[in-house]
C-alpha positions as CSV (number, residue, x, y, z in Angstrom):
1,M,11.6,116.2,83.5
2,G,8.7,114.5,82.1
3,S,6.3,117.6,82.6
4,T,8.4,119.7,81.5
5,M,9.2,118.0,78.3
6,S,5.5,117.9,78.0
7,F,5.0,121.7,78.3
8,W,6.6,122.2,75.1
9,T,5.3,119.6,72.8
10,N,4.0,120.8,69.7
11,K,4.5,124.4,71.2
12,R,5.6,127.4,68.8
13,V,8.1,129.7,70.6
14,T,9.2,133.0,69.1
15,V,12.5,134.0,71.0
16,T,13.2,137.6,70.2
17,G,17.1,138.3,71.0
18,G,17.4,134.4,70.4
19,A,20.5,134.9,68.4
20,G,22.3,137.1,71.1
21,F,24.2,136.4,74.2
22,L,21.4,135.0,76.7
23,G,19.3,134.2,73.7
24,S,21.6,131.3,72.3
25,Y,21.6,129.2,75.3
26,L,18.1,129.8,76.1
27,V,17.3,128.1,72.5
28,E,19.4,125.4,73.1
29,K,17.7,124.7,76.2
30,L,14.4,124.8,74.1
31,R,15.9,121.9,71.5
32,K,16.9,120.0,74.9
33,R,13.4,120.0,76.3
34,H,12.3,118.9,72.8
35,C,10.5,122.5,71.6
36,Q,10.7,121.6,67.9
37,N,8.9,124.8,66.6
38,V,11.7,127.9,67.7
39,F,11.5,130.7,65.5
40,V,14.6,133.3,66.1
41,P,13.7,137.0,64.6
42,R,17.4,138.0,63.2
43,G,18.0,141.6,63.5
44,K,18.9,141.9,60.2
45,D,15.6,140.5,58.6
46,Y,13.4,142.3,61.6
47,N,13.7,145.3,63.1
48,L,11.3,145.2,66.0
49,V,11.5,149.2,66.4
50,E,9.5,149.6,63.4
51,M,5.3,148.3,63.8
52,E,4.7,146.8,60.4
53,V,7.8,144.3,61.3
54,V,6.4,143.3,64.6
55,N,3.3,142.3,62.3
56,R,5.7,140.4,60.3
57,V,7.4,138.3,63.1
58,Y,3.8,137.1,63.9
59,Q,2.5,136.6,60.9
60,D,6.1,134.7,60.1
61,S,6.1,132.6,63.1
62,K,2.6,132.1,64.7
63,P,3.8,131.9,68.3
64,D,1.7,130.3,71.3
65,I,4.7,131.7,73.3
66,V,6.9,134.5,73.1
67,I,9.8,135.1,75.0
68,H,11.1,138.6,74.4
69,L,14.9,139.0,75.3
70,A,15.7,141.3,72.2
71,A,17.2,144.7,73.6
72,R,19.3,147.6,73.5
73,V,22.2,147.1,76.0
74,G,25.4,148.1,77.1
75,G,27.6,149.2,80.0
76,I,27.5,152.5,81.5
77,G,29.4,154.5,78.9
78,A,27.2,153.2,76.4
79,N,24.2,154.2,78.3
80,R,25.6,157.7,78.7
81,A,26.1,158.0,75.1
82,N,22.7,156.8,73.8
83,P,19.7,157.6,76.3
84,G,17.8,158.3,73.6
85,K,18.3,155.6,71.6
86,F,18.1,153.2,74.5
87,F,14.8,154.4,75.4
88,Y,13.2,154.5,72.2
89,D,14.1,151.1,71.0
90,N,13.9,149.3,74.0
91,L,10.2,150.9,74.6
92,M,9.2,150.4,71.1
93,M,10.3,146.8,70.7
94,G,9.0,145.7,73.8
95,I,5.7,147.9,73.8
96,Q,4.9,146.4,69.9
97,M,5.7,142.8,70.8
98,M,3.4,142.9,73.4
99,E,0.7,144.5,71.8
100,V,0.5,142.6,68.4
101,G,1.0,139.2,70.7
102,R,-2.3,140.3,72.3
103,Q,-4.0,141.2,69.0
104,F,-2.4,137.4,67.9
105,G,-4.1,135.8,71.1
106,V,-1.0,134.2,72.1
107,E,-0.9,132.2,75.3
108,K,1.7,133.8,77.4
109,F,4.0,136.4,76.9
110,V,7.4,136.6,78.9
111,A,8.9,139.4,79.2
112,L,12.4,140.2,80.5
113,G,13.0,143.6,82.4
114,T,16.6,144.3,84.0
115,V,17.9,145.6,87.6
116,C,18.4,148.9,86.1
117,A,14.9,149.5,87.0
118,Y,15.5,149.7,90.4
119,P,15.5,152.7,92.2
120,K,19.0,154.2,92.6
121,F,18.9,153.9,96.3
122,T,17.1,150.5,97.1
123,P,17.6,148.9,100.1
124,V,19.7,145.8,99.7
125,P,18.7,143.5,99.0
126,F,16.2,144.6,96.5
127,K,12.6,142.9,97.0
128,E,10.1,142.9,94.3
129,E,7.7,145.6,96.1
130,N,10.6,148.5,96.3
131,L,10.3,148.2,92.4
132,W,8.4,151.7,92.4
133,D,10.1,153.5,95.2
134,G,12.3,156.5,93.5
135,Y,14.0,157.1,90.4
136,P,16.6,154.6,89.0
137,E,20.4,155.4,88.5
138,E,20.9,158.3,86.2
139,T,23.4,156.9,84.1
140,N,21.0,154.0,82.5
141,A,17.5,155.3,84.1
142,P,16.3,155.4,80.3
143,Y,16.8,152.0,79.7
144,G,15.8,151.4,82.8
145,L,12.6,152.7,82.6
146,A,11.9,152.0,78.9
147,K,12.1,147.9,80.2
148,K,10.1,149.0,83.2
149,M,7.2,150.2,81.2
150,L,6.6,146.7,79.7
151,L,5.8,145.5,83.7
152,V,2.9,148.3,83.6
153,Q,2.1,147.1,80.3
154,A,1.6,143.4,81.2
155,Q,0.0,143.8,84.3
156,A,-2.7,146.3,82.1
157,Y,-2.9,143.7,79.9
158,R,-4.0,141.0,82.2
159,Q,-6.3,143.5,83.9
160,Q,-8.4,144.5,80.7
161,Y,-7.8,141.7,78.4
162,G,-6.9,138.7,80.6
163,F,-3.5,138.6,78.6
164,N,-0.9,136.1,80.5
165,A,2.1,138.1,80.4
166,I,4.8,137.8,83.2
167,Y,7.6,139.9,84.0
168,L,11.4,139.2,84.9
169,L,13.9,141.1,86.5
170,P,17.5,139.7,85.9
171,V,20.6,141.0,87.2
172,N,23.7,141.7,85.3
173,L,24.5,138.6,83.5
174,Y,28.0,137.1,82.4
175,G,29.4,133.8,80.9
176,P,30.9,132.3,77.6
177,R,29.5,134.2,74.5
178,D,29.5,137.3,76.1
179,N,29.9,140.3,74.4
180,F,33.8,141.9,74.5
181,D,33.0,145.0,72.5
182,Q,35.4,147.6,74.4
183,K,32.7,150.3,73.2
184,N,29.3,148.6,74.7
185,S,30.5,145.4,76.6
186,H,29.6,144.8,80.6
187,V,31.8,145.1,83.5
188,I,33.0,141.5,83.5
189,P,33.8,141.1,79.9
190,A,35.2,144.8,79.6
191,L,37.6,143.7,82.8
192,I,38.5,140.2,81.3
193,K,39.4,141.9,78.1
194,K,41.3,144.6,79.8
195,C,43.4,142.1,81.9
196,V,44.0,139.5,79.0
197,D,45.3,141.8,76.6
198,A,47.4,143.4,79.2
199,V,49.1,140.2,80.2
200,R,49.6,139.2,76.2
201,R,50.8,142.7,75.6
202,G,52.9,143.1,78.6
203,D,51.8,146.2,80.3
204,D,52.2,147.0,83.9
205,H,49.0,148.1,84.7
206,I,45.2,148.8,83.6
207,V,42.7,151.8,84.0
208,V,39.4,150.7,85.7
209,W,36.4,153.1,85.7
210,G,34.9,154.6,88.9
211,T,36.1,154.1,92.5
212,G,35.9,150.2,93.0
213,K,33.5,150.8,95.9
214,V,30.6,150.2,94.5
215,S,28.8,146.4,94.7
216,R,27.2,144.4,91.9
217,E,25.6,140.9,91.6
218,F,26.0,138.6,88.9
219,L,24.3,135.8,87.8
220,Y,25.9,133.0,85.0
221,V,24.1,132.9,81.7
222,E,22.9,129.3,81.5
223,D,21.3,129.5,85.0
224,A,19.4,132.8,83.4
225,A,18.2,130.5,80.6
226,K,17.2,127.7,83.2
227,A,15.0,130.4,85.1
228,I,13.3,132.1,82.1
229,L,12.3,128.6,81.1
230,L,10.7,127.4,84.3
231,A,9.1,130.7,85.1
232,T,7.4,130.2,81.4
233,E,6.5,126.8,82.4
234,R,5.0,127.3,85.9
235,Y,4.6,131.6,86.6
236,N,1.3,133.0,85.5
237,K,0.8,135.9,88.0
238,P,1.5,139.6,87.5
239,D,3.6,140.3,90.3
240,P,7.5,140.8,88.9
241,V,10.2,138.5,89.8
242,N,13.7,138.5,90.4
243,I,16.2,136.5,88.8
244,G,19.5,136.7,90.6
245,A,22.0,134.7,93.0
246,G,21.9,136.2,95.5
247,F,25.0,137.7,96.4
248,E,26.9,140.6,96.0
249,I,30.6,141.9,95.3
250,T,32.3,144.9,95.0
251,I,34.0,146.1,91.8
252,K,37.2,146.5,93.6
253,D,37.1,142.8,94.8
254,L,36.0,141.7,91.4
255,V,38.8,143.5,89.1
256,E,41.3,141.7,91.6
257,L,39.7,138.5,91.2
258,V,39.6,138.7,87.5
259,A,43.2,139.8,87.9
260,R,44.1,136.7,89.7
261,L,42.2,134.6,87.4
262,T,44.0,136.0,84.0
263,G,47.3,136.1,85.7
264,F,47.7,140.0,85.7
265,K,49.9,141.0,88.2
266,G,50.3,144.6,87.2
267,R,48.8,148.2,88.9
268,I,45.1,148.8,89.1
269,I,44.6,152.5,88.2
270,W,41.1,154.0,89.2
271,D,39.6,156.6,86.8
272,K,37.5,158.2,89.4
273,S,36.5,161.1,87.0
274,N,34.2,158.0,85.6
275,P,31.1,157.1,87.1
276,D,30.4,154.1,89.7
277,G,26.9,153.8,88.8
278,Q,24.2,152.6,91.3
279,P,26.0,152.5,94.6
280,R,24.9,148.5,95.6
281,R,23.3,145.7,93.9
282,M,21.6,142.4,95.4
283,L,18.5,141.2,94.5
284,D,15.9,139.3,97.1
285,T,15.8,136.0,94.7
286,S,13.3,134.1,97.5
287,K,10.5,134.3,95.3
288,A,11.6,132.8,92.0
289,E,12.0,129.9,94.3
290,E,9.2,129.7,95.9
291,E,7.1,130.6,92.4
292,F,8.9,128.7,90.2
293,G,11.8,126.6,92.0
294,F,14.8,128.4,90.9
295,K,18.0,128.6,92.5
296,A,21.4,130.0,90.7
297,K,23.9,127.0,90.9
298,T,26.8,128.4,89.2
299,D,29.9,129.3,91.6
300,F,31.0,132.7,90.7
301,K,34.4,132.0,90.8
302,E,34.0,128.9,88.3
303,G,31.6,130.7,86.2
304,L,34.3,133.5,85.6
305,K,37.3,130.6,85.0
306,K,34.7,129.3,81.7
307,T,34.2,132.8,80.7
308,I,38.0,133.3,80.7
309,E,39.1,130.0,78.8
310,W,36.1,130.7,76.3
311,Y,37.3,134.6,75.5
312,R,40.8,132.9,75.1
313,N,39.8,130.6,73.0
314,A,37.7,132.4,70.8
315,F,40.2,135.3,70.2
316,N,43.1,132.6,69.8
317,I,44.6,134.3,72.7
């Protein structure tokens, strides 16, 4: 841990999205590593879609390292309703943060991509070299492609300017403090809310989108924060790196597991008029372990239990 602590000593670190779900854990871990100068630009004060505001972030924070987590995100429904906004906002935030970071001469820029950047029919497990082998799944392609452009930018800037930008590809995250808003939450918080609310109201069924046949991979949020910090400390190459847990579960099995853990015993009705999204998702996570020693530690069932417990406590259920 000594070398980890010394890496962060006297470093000024700006974490966009640092007040969000993943960002809050990342900032906590930075503090534990004795990083004294952490700057978190809040959305109400800094709209990173605007170039002059991005310049102000750098002037106000004078960072050595930038970890760019800020993103406009949501589940399938939110992506379908806002494809233009998701594309524009994510593209402009990332592109401008990196460009101004280059101008300011930051030591390192850590860009977070998304599993949504992978082609719709990528062979499982997804390997980093498959990233350009096709078009992403249609419902979240605008978001996935906007984030994917940060990889192009990072590699181009490294080639032309010697700019040290790295690009990480996390899978879907879950855990305490997740977004449980039914309009734009991801699948795990949406299912937890459905099941817990159904138990509280005494409902005899819940309705779930799709067929349940598709698979997903999920990474506990604290594991993701640890991976990002390890990559920041140890990884300095142009190639993208997957960040995941290295397992997949069908949505049907996930729904049944969440129902069991929340005590919901009613019927599960599948609304097949709504899309499944990408057919399968699971990452090859070997490169993260080889390059910077990351391996996910949190058992999926235990992580779900912690998330359910947090939701019940946070909303007094």
